[in-house]
KOLVO-214825 format. One record per residue (C-alpha): residue number from 0; residue in three letters; y, z, x. Coordinates in Angstrom, 2 decimals. Layout:
# KOLVO-214825
<r NUM,'Ala',<Y,Z,X>>
...
//
This chain:
# KOLVO-214825
<r 0,'Met',<8.33,-31.28,25.68>>
<r 1,'Glu',<11.18,-28.93,26.06>>
<r 2,'Ile',<14.27,-30.25,27.79>>
<r 3,'Thr',<15.60,-27.98,30.44>>
<r 4,'Ile',<19.39,-27.90,31.02>>
<r 5,'Thr',<21.13,-27.08,34.26>>
<r 6,'Lys',<24.91,-27.25,33.99>>
<r 7,'Ala',<27.16,-28.54,36.92>>
<r 8,'Lys',<28.82,-25.97,38.69>>
<r 9,'Glu',<32.14,-28.03,39.25>>
<r 10,'Leu',<33.38,-30.39,36.44>>
<r 11,'Lys',<35.16,-33.72,37.01>>
<r 12,'Pro',<38.76,-33.96,35.85>>
<r 13,'Lys',<38.79,-35.90,32.60>>
<r 14,'Pro',<41.05,-38.99,32.32>>
<r 15,'Ala',<44.61,-38.22,31.58>>
<r 16,'Asp',<45.22,-41.76,30.04>>
<r 17,'Glu',<42.44,-43.01,27.98>>
<r 18,'Ser',<44.06,-46.44,27.44>>
<r 19,'Lys',<43.41,-46.92,31.36>>
<r 20,'Leu',<39.72,-46.38,31.18>>
<r 21,'Gly',<38.54,-49.71,31.98>>
<r 22,'Phe',<34.72,-50.42,31.57>>
<r 23,'Gly',<31.85,-49.02,33.59>>
<r 24,'Lys',<33.96,-47.26,36.36>>
<r 25,'Leu',<33.82,-43.60,35.41>>
<r 26,'Phe',<30.71,-41.34,34.76>>
<r 27,'Thr',<30.41,-37.95,33.04>>
<r 28,'Asp',<29.31,-34.67,34.86>>
<r 29,'His',<25.52,-34.75,33.76>>
<r 30,'Met',<22.63,-37.10,33.13>>
<r 31,'Phe',<19.05,-37.06,31.71>>
<r 32,'Asn',<16.12,-37.59,33.86>>
<r 33,'Met',<12.43,-37.80,33.27>>
<r 34,'Asp',<9.49,-38.78,35.25>>
<r 35,'Tyr',<6.13,-40.55,34.92>>
<r 36,'Ala',<2.96,-40.10,36.69>>
<r 37,'Pro',<-0.65,-41.40,35.60>>
<r 38,'Asp',<-2.12,-37.82,35.41>>
<r 39,'Glu',<0.80,-36.35,33.57>>
<r 40,'Gly',<2.42,-38.96,31.52>>
<r 41,'Trp',<6.08,-38.61,30.86>>
<r 42,'His',<6.99,-35.30,32.05>>
<r 43,'Asn',<9.82,-32.81,33.34>>
<r 44,'Pro',<12.62,-33.97,31.02>>
<r 45,'Arg',<15.94,-32.55,32.05>>
<r 46,'Ile',<19.63,-32.52,31.77>>
<r 47,'Glu',<21.21,-31.99,35.08>>
<r 48,'Pro',<24.27,-32.71,37.18>>
<r 49,'Tyr',<25.03,-36.39,37.63>>
<r 50,'Ala',<23.85,-37.21,41.05>>
<r 51,'Ser',<22.60,-40.18,43.46>>
<r 52,'Phe',<18.94,-40.87,43.82>>
<r 53,'Gln',<17.22,-40.58,47.24>>
<r 54,'Met',<14.87,-43.40,47.47>>
<r 55,'Asp',<12.44,-44.70,50.11>>
<r 56,'Pro',<13.34,-48.07,51.41>>
<r 57,'Ala',<10.00,-49.15,50.22>>
<r 58,'Thr',<10.49,-48.05,46.65>>
<r 59,'Met',<9.00,-50.90,44.43>>
<r 60,'Val',<12.01,-51.38,42.11>>
<r 61,'Leu',<14.12,-52.56,45.12>>
<r 62,'His',<11.69,-55.29,46.00>>
<r 63,'Tyr',<9.87,-56.53,42.76>>
<r 64,'Gly',<12.60,-55.78,40.07>>
<r 65,'Gln',<10.26,-53.69,37.74>>
<r 66,'Ala',<12.93,-52.11,35.54>>
<r 67,'Ile',<14.55,-52.22,32.15>>
<r 68,'Phe',<17.65,-50.92,30.64>>
<r 69,'Glu',<19.58,-50.46,27.42>>
<r 70,'Gly',<23.23,-50.33,26.33>>
<r 71,'Leu',<24.56,-48.51,23.35>>
<r 72,'Lys',<27.97,-46.53,22.38>>
<r 73,'Gly',<28.92,-43.18,21.08>>
<r 74,'Tyr',<31.98,-43.13,18.86>>
<r 75,'Arg',<34.50,-40.34,18.13>>
<r 76,'Thr',<35.62,-40.50,14.48>>
<r 77,'Glu',<39.18,-39.70,13.30>>
<r 78,'Ala',<37.74,-36.30,12.13>>
<r 79,'Gly',<36.62,-35.65,15.77>>
<r 80,'His',<32.91,-35.98,14.99>>
<r 81,'Ile',<30.59,-38.07,17.41>>
<r 82,'Gln',<28.09,-40.53,16.05>>
<r 83,'Leu',<25.89,-43.36,17.30>>
<r 84,'Phe',<25.31,-46.90,15.87>>
<r 85,'Arg',<21.62,-47.68,15.49>>
<r 86,'Pro',<20.16,-46.04,18.55>>
<r 87,'Gln',<16.81,-46.08,17.15>>
<r 88,'Glu',<16.77,-50.02,17.59>>
<r 89,'Asn',<17.92,-49.55,21.27>>
<r 90,'Phe',<15.08,-47.39,21.98>>
<r 91,'His',<12.67,-49.50,20.04>>
<r 92,'Arg',<13.77,-52.56,22.04>>
<r 93,'Ser',<13.56,-50.64,25.27>>
<r 94,'Asn',<9.75,-50.20,24.46>>
<r 95,'Ser',<9.46,-53.94,23.77>>
<r 96,'Ser',<10.85,-54.57,27.23>>
<r 97,'Asn',<8.78,-51.90,28.76>>
<r 98,'Arg',<5.69,-53.68,27.48>>
<r 99,'Leu',<6.61,-56.91,29.14>>
<r 100,'Leu',<7.50,-55.14,32.33>>
<r 101,'Cys',<4.12,-53.18,32.40>>
<r 102,'Ile',<6.08,-49.90,32.11>>
<r 103,'Pro',<4.61,-47.05,30.06>>
<r 104,'Glu',<6.19,-46.77,26.62>>
<r 105,'Ile',<8.67,-43.76,25.92>>
<r 106,'Asp',<8.60,-41.61,22.65>>
<r 107,'Glu',<11.42,-43.08,20.93>>
<r 108,'Lys',<12.21,-40.09,18.85>>
<r 109,'Phe',<12.02,-37.89,21.89>>
<r 110,'Ala',<14.36,-40.25,23.77>>
<r 111,'Leu',<16.82,-40.32,20.85>>
<r 112,'Asn',<16.73,-36.31,20.81>>
<r 113,'Ala',<17.23,-36.29,24.57>>
<r 114,'Leu',<20.30,-38.53,24.16>>
<r 115,'Lys',<21.91,-36.27,21.51>>
<r 116,'Gln',<21.42,-33.27,23.58>>
<r 117,'Leu',<22.97,-34.96,26.58>>
<r 118,'Ile',<25.99,-36.12,24.55>>
<r 119,'Thr',<26.23,-32.62,23.10>>
<r 120,'Val',<26.63,-31.31,26.57>>
<r 121,'Glu',<29.11,-33.95,27.38>>
<r 122,'Lys',<31.01,-34.06,24.16>>
<r 123,'Asp',<34.54,-33.59,25.81>>
<r 124,'Trp',<33.89,-36.94,27.67>>
<r 125,'Val',<33.67,-39.05,24.49>>
<r 126,'Pro',<37.26,-40.46,24.28>>
<r 127,'Ser',<39.39,-40.57,21.11>>
<r 128,'Ala',<41.92,-43.26,21.87>>
<r 129,'Pro',<41.86,-46.48,19.73>>
<r 130,'Gly',<39.19,-48.90,20.99>>
<r 131,'Thr',<37.67,-46.46,23.43>>
<r 132,'Ser',<34.02,-45.18,23.25>>
<r 133,'Leu',<31.18,-43.56,25.26>>
<r 134,'Tyr',<28.92,-46.24,26.82>>
<r 135,'Ile',<25.30,-45.07,27.19>>
<r 136,'Arg',<23.03,-46.60,29.74>>
<r 137,'Pro',<19.18,-45.63,29.48>>
<r 138,'Thr',<17.21,-47.03,32.28>>
<r 139,'Val',<13.77,-46.99,33.60>>
<r 140,'Ile',<12.85,-47.88,37.28>>
<r 141,'Ala',<9.56,-48.30,39.13>>
<r 142,'Thr',<9.29,-45.52,41.83>>
<r 143,'Asp',<5.99,-46.13,43.85>>
<r 144,'Val',<6.68,-46.52,47.46>>
<r 145,'Phe',<4.49,-49.49,48.31>>
<r 146,'Leu',<4.94,-53.26,49.41>>
<r 147,'Gly',<2.64,-55.35,47.12>>
<r 148,'Val',<3.09,-57.24,43.88>>
<r 149,'Arg',<1.54,-54.87,41.23>>
<r 150,'Ala',<2.81,-52.76,38.58>>
<r 151,'Ser',<3.91,-49.20,39.83>>
<r 152,'Ser',<2.11,-46.21,38.79>>
<r 153,'Thr',<5.28,-43.86,38.68>>
<r 154,'Tyr',<8.44,-44.24,37.09>>
<r 155,'Arg',<11.90,-42.54,36.45>>
<r 156,'Phe',<13.53,-42.75,33.12>>
<r 157,'Phe',<17.39,-41.64,33.14>>
<r 158,'Ile',<20.36,-41.90,30.89>>
<r 159,'Ile',<23.95,-42.01,32.30>>
<r 160,'Leu',<27.16,-41.94,30.27>>
<r 161,'Ser',<30.60,-43.56,30.82>>
<r 162,'Pro',<33.87,-43.30,28.82>>
<r 163,'Val',<35.15,-46.81,28.39>>
<r 164,'Gly',<38.00,-48.88,26.97>>
<r 165,'Ala',<37.75,-52.51,25.74>>
<r 166,'Tyr',<35.27,-54.72,27.41>>
<r 167,'Tyr',<37.68,-57.46,27.66>>
<r 168,'Pro',<41.12,-56.31,28.96>>
<r 169,'Gly',<42.80,-58.98,26.80>>
<r 170,'Gly',<41.52,-57.21,23.70>>
<r 171,'Phe',<40.25,-58.99,20.56>>
<r 172,'Asn',<41.32,-62.58,21.42>>
<r 173,'Pro',<39.45,-65.89,21.70>>
<r 174,'Val',<37.65,-66.39,24.99>>
<r 175,'Lys',<36.67,-69.62,27.09>>
<r 176,'Ile',<33.12,-70.35,27.68>>
<r 177,'Trp',<31.57,-73.00,29.93>>
<r 178,'Val',<28.23,-74.68,28.96>>
<r 179,'Ser',<25.94,-74.60,32.10>>
<r 180,'Thr',<24.10,-77.94,32.52>>
<r 181,'Arg',<22.75,-77.23,35.84>>
<r 182,'His',<21.18,-73.66,35.52>>
<r 183,'Val',<19.06,-71.94,33.07>>
<r 184,'Arg',<18.82,-68.11,32.46>>
<r 185,'Ala',<15.28,-67.83,31.13>>
<r 186,'Val',<12.44,-70.01,29.63>>
<r 187,'Arg',<9.86,-69.22,26.88>>
<r 188,'Gly',<6.80,-67.35,28.22>>
<r 189,'Gly',<8.80,-65.38,30.74>>
<r 190,'Val',<10.88,-62.19,30.37>>
<r 191,'Gly',<14.11,-63.72,28.75>>
<r 192,'Glu',<13.57,-61.46,25.70>>
<r 193,'Ala',<13.47,-58.16,27.75>>
<r 194,'Lys',<16.57,-56.35,28.83>>
<r 195,'Thr',<15.59,-56.41,32.45>>
<r 196,'Pro',<17.75,-56.61,35.58>>
<r 197,'Gly',<16.39,-59.86,36.83>>
<r 198,'Asn',<17.69,-61.71,33.75>>
<r 199,'Tyr',<21.18,-60.80,34.75>>
<r 200,'Ala',<20.66,-61.41,38.43>>
<r 201,'Ala',<19.71,-65.11,37.23>>
<r 202,'Ser',<22.90,-65.49,35.46>>
<r 203,'Leu',<25.37,-64.51,38.28>>
<r 204,'His',<25.67,-67.78,40.15>>
<r 205,'Ala',<26.54,-69.77,37.03>>
<r 206,'Gly',<28.64,-66.95,35.85>>
<r 207,'Asp',<30.72,-67.05,38.98>>
<r 208,'Gln',<31.12,-70.85,38.82>>
<r 209,'Ala',<32.44,-70.44,35.31>>
<r 210,'Gln',<35.08,-67.63,36.26>>
<r 211,'Lys',<36.13,-69.94,39.22>>
<r 212,'Arg',<36.91,-72.56,36.59>>
<r 213,'Gly',<38.77,-70.40,34.45>>
<r 214,'Tyr',<36.10,-69.45,31.77>>
<r 215,'Thr',<35.19,-66.05,30.84>>
<r 216,'Gln',<31.26,-66.50,30.44>>
<r 217,'Val',<28.46,-69.08,30.49>>
<r 218,'Leu',<26.86,-70.37,27.46>>
<r 219,'Trp',<23.17,-70.98,28.26>>
<r 220,'Leu',<20.99,-73.92,26.95>>
<r 221,'Asp',<17.32,-74.01,26.51>>
<r 222,'Gly',<15.24,-74.10,29.81>>
<r 223,'Val',<13.15,-77.17,28.77>>
<r 224,'Glu',<15.44,-79.83,27.08>>
<r 225,'Gln',<18.83,-78.26,27.91>>
<r 226,'Lys',<20.37,-79.20,24.74>>
<r 227,'Tyr',<19.80,-76.18,22.38>>
<r 228,'Val',<22.03,-73.24,22.61>>
<r 229,'Glu',<20.47,-69.90,23.57>>
<r 230,'Glu',<23.07,-67.08,24.20>>
<r 231,'Val',<26.13,-66.31,26.32>>
<r 232,'Gly',<26.20,-64.28,29.46>>
<r 233,'Ser',<26.30,-60.89,27.90>>
<r 234,'Met',<26.26,-61.79,24.26>>
<r 235,'Asn',<24.13,-63.52,21.40>>
<r 236,'Ile',<26.08,-66.40,19.88>>
<r 237,'Phe',<26.93,-67.23,16.20>>
<r 238,'Phe',<28.39,-70.38,14.70>>
<r 239,'Val',<30.16,-70.72,11.21>>
<r 240,'Ile',<29.86,-74.42,10.37>>
<r 241,'Gly',<30.87,-75.61,6.70>>
<r 242,'Gly',<30.67,-72.03,5.47>>
<r 243,'Glu',<27.15,-71.54,6.72>>
<r 244,'Leu',<26.57,-68.83,9.40>>
<r 245,'Val',<23.93,-70.09,12.01>>
<r 246,'Thr',<22.48,-68.44,15.11>>
<r 247,'Pro',<19.78,-69.62,17.55>>
<r 248,'Ala',<16.47,-68.30,16.39>>
<r 249,'Leu',<14.56,-65.93,18.57>>
<r 250,'Asn',<12.06,-67.80,20.50>>
<r 251,'Gly',<10.88,-65.54,23.44>>
<r 252,'Ser',<13.90,-66.51,25.91>>
<r 253,'Ile',<16.63,-64.81,23.75>>
<r 254,'Leu',<17.53,-61.15,23.81>>
<r 255,'Pro',<17.06,-59.73,20.22>>
<r 256,'Gly',<20.51,-58.08,20.15>>
<r 257,'Val',<21.20,-55.03,17.86>>
<r 258,'Thr',<24.73,-56.35,17.23>>
<r 259,'Arg',<23.10,-59.73,16.46>>
<r 260,'Asp',<20.79,-58.21,13.82>>
<r 261,'Ser',<23.64,-56.20,12.29>>
<r 262,'Val',<25.61,-59.28,11.69>>
<r 263,'Ile',<22.79,-61.01,10.00>>
<r 264,'Ala',<22.20,-57.95,7.98>>
<r 265,'Leu',<25.82,-57.92,6.87>>
<r 266,'Ala',<25.95,-61.65,6.11>>
<r 267,'Arg',<22.91,-61.21,3.76>>
<r 268,'Leu',<24.49,-58.17,2.18>>
<r 269,'Trp',<27.74,-60.11,1.58>>
<r 270,'Gly',<26.04,-63.25,0.45>>
<r 271,'Ile',<27.08,-65.36,3.26>>
<r 272,'Pro',<24.46,-68.26,3.89>>
<r 273,'Cys',<22.76,-67.31,7.10>>
<r 274,'Thr',<20.25,-69.29,9.17>>
<r 275,'Glu',<18.34,-68.63,12.29>>
<r 276,'Arg',<17.27,-71.96,13.90>>
<r 277,'Arg',<17.68,-74.25,16.96>>
<r 278,'Val',<21.19,-75.25,17.38>>
<r 279,'Ala',<22.10,-78.18,19.41>>
<r 280,'Ile',<25.28,-77.85,21.42>>
<r 281,'Arg',<26.03,-81.44,20.33>>
<r 282,'Glu',<25.88,-80.25,16.80>>
<r 283,'Val',<28.58,-77.61,17.31>>
<r 284,'Leu',<30.96,-79.74,19.28>>
<r 285,'Asp',<30.72,-82.69,16.83>>
<r 286,'Ala',<31.23,-80.51,13.82>>
<r 287,'Gln',<34.59,-79.42,15.29>>
<r 288,'Ile',<35.55,-82.88,16.49>>
<r 289,'Gln',<34.76,-84.28,13.02>>
<r 290,'Gly',<37.11,-81.65,11.41>>
<r 291,'Gln',<34.64,-79.33,9.85>>
<r 292,'Ser',<35.56,-75.78,9.34>>
<r 293,'Val',<34.11,-74.16,12.70>>
<r 294,'Glu',<34.00,-70.67,14.13>>
<r 295,'Val',<32.16,-69.39,17.18>>
<r 296,'Phe',<31.74,-65.90,18.25>>
<r 297,'Gly',<29.48,-63.70,20.50>>
<r 298,'Thr',<28.01,-60.42,19.47>>
<r 299,'Gly',<27.02,-57.53,21.84>>
<r 300,'Thr',<27.27,-53.77,22.26>>
<r 301,'Ala',<30.00,-54.08,24.98>>
<r 302,'Ala',<32.56,-56.28,23.07>>
<r 303,'Val',<30.96,-56.00,19.47>>
<r 304,'Ile',<32.46,-59.30,18.26>>
<r 305,'Ser',<34.04,-61.60,20.65>>
<r 306,'Pro',<35.70,-64.71,19.14>>
<r 307,'Val',<35.32,-68.08,21.34>>
<r 308,'Gly',<38.43,-70.53,21.34>>
<r 309,'Ile',<37.33,-73.12,23.80>>
<r 310,'Ile',<34.04,-74.65,24.85>>
<r 311,'Lys',<33.68,-76.80,27.92>>
<r 312,'Phe',<30.53,-79.07,27.87>>
<r 313,'Gly',<30.34,-81.55,30.71>>
<r 314,'Asn',<33.77,-83.29,30.89>>
<r 315,'Glu',<34.61,-82.28,27.24>>
<r 316,'Val',<36.86,-79.42,26.61>>
<r 317,'Val',<36.74,-78.65,22.74>>
<r 318,'Glu',<39.12,-76.26,21.00>>
<r 319,'Ile',<37.38,-74.19,18.29>>
<r 320,'Gly',<39.57,-73.32,15.23>>
<r 321,'Asp',<42.91,-74.06,16.97>>
<r 322,'Asn',<41.82,-71.35,19.61>>
<r 323,'Glu',<42.63,-68.51,16.96>>
<r 324,'Val',<40.35,-65.93,15.50>>
<r 325,'Gly',<38.67,-67.17,12.37>>
<r 326,'Pro',<38.50,-65.29,9.05>>
<r 327,'Val',<34.66,-64.75,9.10>>
<r 328,'Thr',<34.80,-63.71,12.72>>
<r 329,'Glu',<37.57,-61.17,11.99>>
<r 330,'Arg',<35.76,-59.78,8.99>>
<r 331,'Phe',<32.60,-59.05,10.96>>
<r 332,'Tyr',<34.56,-57.50,13.77>>
<r 333,'Lys',<36.48,-55.15,11.34>>
<r 334,'Glu',<33.51,-54.16,9.27>>
<r 335,'Leu',<31.30,-53.25,12.34>>
<r 336,'Thr',<34.15,-51.43,14.07>>
<r 337,'Asp',<35.06,-49.53,10.96>>
<r 338,'Ile',<31.45,-48.42,10.36>>
<r 339,'Gln',<30.99,-47.40,14.06>>
<r 340,'Tyr',<34.26,-45.19,14.13>>
<r 341,'Gly',<33.56,-43.79,10.68>>
<r 342,'Arg',<36.49,-45.56,9.14>>
<r 343,'Ala',<34.27,-47.26,6.48>>
<r 344,'Glu',<31.11,-46.38,4.53>>
<r 345,'Asp',<27.80,-47.15,6.10>>
<r 346,'Pro',<26.07,-49.24,3.53>>
<r 347,'Leu',<22.87,-49.81,5.50>>
<r 348,'Gly',<22.06,-46.33,7.03>>
<r 349,'Trp',<23.20,-47.28,10.60>>
<r 350,'Ile',<24.98,-44.26,11.84>>
<r 351,'Glu',<23.13,-41.39,13.50>>
<r 352,'Pro',<25.37,-38.21,13.65>>
<r 353,'Val',<25.51,-36.28,16.97>>
<r 354,'Cys',<27.91,-33.36,16.66>>
//
């Protein structure tokens, strides 16, 4: 399919101070749109001016939540080039989500090509200040106008772009996380492993409770026994215990993060013992209490690596590693960000050049 391009007649002013971008507040001049119908398949791919959607009040996505989305970033190198980090994995994961939500799959190579064309049109929006990037949000929504519980027959696939600063205003510093013992995010056999809006809606109440208590995010336990760690609100989670890197095994209720997979790959490249298994929250806290060398960090596209300094579980408040960034955590953060921004070699072929 050929992608048509319609340029905006008027362009928005670019931010004068990139150090004040924030996260997810500003959007570029153009977006990508493509539609699906049973008799045409995915069709009419186009780059056009960023604009609101006009939706019937009975549009199915508004009532039954049949939607998926992705999150990835574009980076400007010191030489001025723009590149992506493992975008193929994001589109591969989007199709995994599509299958779980009964949404027609999208040609992954075509989607990547469409994204690269969109970024090329919007290349002046990719910031260059330290720590900034272009956040990319591909999304699919159900568009049938119908009130009834079934899969939609029509869909809209769109990509929007947002120049962003650091996800956490405080920068690369340890965060405090609160272990929820009353609520669960997902259970095996559901859609916990899909990147679908409903999973995030399910996390809001506990997240609000955590923030009211002074904690950055929620650490979720399994939905059956509520003793095994699953993931954090917007991140996968890793533990360094006695020199071994440990992360919860993917079990159907945990999102298979691209950054998570990248950390595991780097650990194996570096010869760091790395295990994917069930991890009891009690094991982590007891290791710290007993004086073992412990580090905890989250992984995700938005923050890349997020060190954890304090965990609250019930009435216990346990400080991890003197509430400072540990050496293993810092090594992963530096290596990943150096690869993403072109400051280091790409040993595993993860970088996709754009322009």
